[in-house]
PLY file of the C-alpha trace (Angstrom):
ply
format ascii 1.0
element vertex 71
property float x
property float y
property float z
element edge 70
property int vertex1
property int vertex2
end_header
98.93 29.59 41.72
100.69 27.34 44.17
104.20 26.24 43.28
104.44 22.56 42.34
105.67 20.51 43.98
104.71 22.12 47.27
107.39 22.41 49.90
107.00 19.70 52.56
106.33 22.34 55.21
103.04 23.41 53.57
100.17 22.00 55.64
96.52 23.01 55.93
94.06 22.85 58.78
90.93 20.72 58.46
88.72 23.07 60.51
85.89 23.81 58.08
82.93 24.06 60.46
81.83 20.58 59.37
81.67 21.51 55.67
82.69 18.33 53.83
82.89 20.08 50.45
85.38 22.61 51.79
87.45 19.85 53.39
87.50 17.89 50.08
88.48 21.09 48.27
91.47 21.54 50.61
92.46 17.90 50.10
92.17 18.24 46.31
94.10 21.54 46.22
96.90 20.67 48.63
96.84 16.89 48.81
95.02 14.82 51.41
98.33 13.99 53.09
98.79 17.69 53.92
95.43 18.14 55.67
95.95 18.09 59.43
93.13 17.67 61.93
92.37 21.14 63.24
89.74 22.68 65.45
89.05 25.89 67.32
89.65 24.01 70.56
89.19 25.12 73.32
86.37 27.06 71.69
85.07 24.10 69.68
83.75 21.62 72.20
81.09 18.98 72.34
79.12 18.80 69.10
81.41 21.23 67.24
84.52 19.23 68.09
82.75 15.95 67.26
81.68 17.40 63.89
85.29 18.40 63.07
86.59 14.93 63.89
83.74 13.26 61.95
84.43 15.39 58.88
88.12 14.48 59.00
87.25 10.80 59.32
84.89 11.03 56.33
87.75 12.51 54.31
90.01 9.67 55.44
87.35 7.12 54.49
87.01 8.66 51.00
90.75 8.60 50.25
93.22 5.77 49.68
94.56 4.38 52.95
97.97 6.00 52.62
96.63 9.45 51.68
95.26 10.66 55.01
96.61 9.93 58.47
94.02 8.24 60.67
93.15 9.19 64.20
0 1
1 2
2 3
3 4
4 5
5 6
6 7
7 8
8 9
9 10
10 11
11 12
12 13
13 14
14 15
15 16
16 17
17 18
18 19
19 20
20 21
21 22
22 23
23 24
24 25
25 26
26 27
27 28
28 29
29 30
30 31
31 32
32 33
33 34
34 35
35 36
36 37
37 38
38 39
39 40
40 41
41 42
42 43
43 44
44 45
45 46
46 47
47 48
48 49
49 50
50 51
51 52
52 53
53 54
54 55
55 56
56 57
57 58
58 59
59 60
60 61
61 62
62 63
63 64
64 65
65 66
66 67
67 68
68 69
69 70
């Protein structure tokens, strides 16, 4: 179990290989405001990087405006 409330320093990476369900799970478990855009850059390029950014934007679109930082 995670301690509640979580310390402000706890952040999670959004790199989920484009898996929206995993990204939503991280947002639900840790809070959407703690999910930072993350990739395997420089290894994730082109379509893989675009998929990571698109998944993060879908999360942002599904949450209240203040919950997820926008790009």
